C-alpha positions in Angstrom: 31.4 -1.5 -27.4 28.5 -4.0 -27.4 25.0 -3.6 -28.6 23.7 -3.4 -25.1 25.6 -0.3 -24.1 23.5 2.2 -26.0 20.4 0.5 -24.5 21.8 0.8 -21.0 22.6 4.5 -21.5 19.2 5.2 -23.0 17.5 3.3 -20.1 19.5 5.3 -17.5 18.5 8.6 -19.0 14.8 7.5 -19.2 14.8 6.5 -15.6 16.5 9.7 -14.6 13.8 11.7 -16.6 11.1 9.6 -14.9 12.5 10.3 -11.5 12.8 14.0 -12.3 9.1 14.1 -13.4 8.0 12.3 -10.2 9.9 14.7 -8.0 8.4 17.6 -9.9 4.9 16.3 -9.5 5.4 15.8 -5.7 6.6 19.4 -5.4 3.7 20.8 -7.4 1.2 18.9 -5.3 2.8 19.9 -2.0 2.8 23.5 -3.2 -0.9 23.3 -4.2 -1.7 21.7 -0.8 -0.1 24.5 1.0 -1.7 27.1 -1.2 -5.2 25.7 -0.6 -4.6 25.0 3.2 -5.1 21.3 2.6 -1.6 20.4 3.7 -1.0 17.1 5.6 -1.8 17.4 9.3 -4.6 19.9 8.8 -7.3 17.3 8.4 -8.9 15.4 11.3 -11.3 12.5 11.8 -14.4 12.4 13.9 -15.6 9.0 15.0 -18.7 7.9 16.9 -18.0 6.7 20.4 -17.8 2.9 20.7 -20.4 0.9 22.7 -17.8 -0.7 24.9 -15.8 2.3 26.0 -15.8 6.0 26.3 -18.1 8.3 28.1 -21.6 7.2 29.0 -24.5 9.5 28.4 -26.7 10.9 25.8 -23.9 12.0 23.5 -23.0 15.4 22.1 -25.2 17.7 20.1 -24.2 19.2 16.8 -24.0 22.7 18.4 -21.5 21.4 21.0 -19.4 19.8 18.3 -19.5 23.0 16.3 -18.4 25.0 19.3 -15.6 22.6 20.1 -14.3 22.8 16.5 -14.5 26.6 16.4 -12.6 26.8 19.6 -9.9 24.4 18.3 -9.6 26.3 15.0 -9.4 29.6 16.9 -6.5 28.2 19.0 -4.8 26.9 15.9 -5.1 30.3 14.2 -3.8 32.1 17.2 -0.8 29.7 17.4 -0.1 30.2 13.7 -0.2 33.9 14.0 2.3 33.8 17.0 4.8 31.9 14.9 
């Protein structure tokens, strides 16, 4: 038995404990995300149309955007209730 063996065993157990804590934290954050409906895939990004491409015109009003989002959320809720 050399002097390095206890250090290697101790290092192994510390790394194992660190990995266990990391997995536990990931599971806790995933649970909290599901609990608060902030799970991955539930967020979206709205970008302004580019000058070079896309539809031409005056743009969309806030009310139109609100209606589109409400329709999309209603469809999502209906699909979730079916499953």
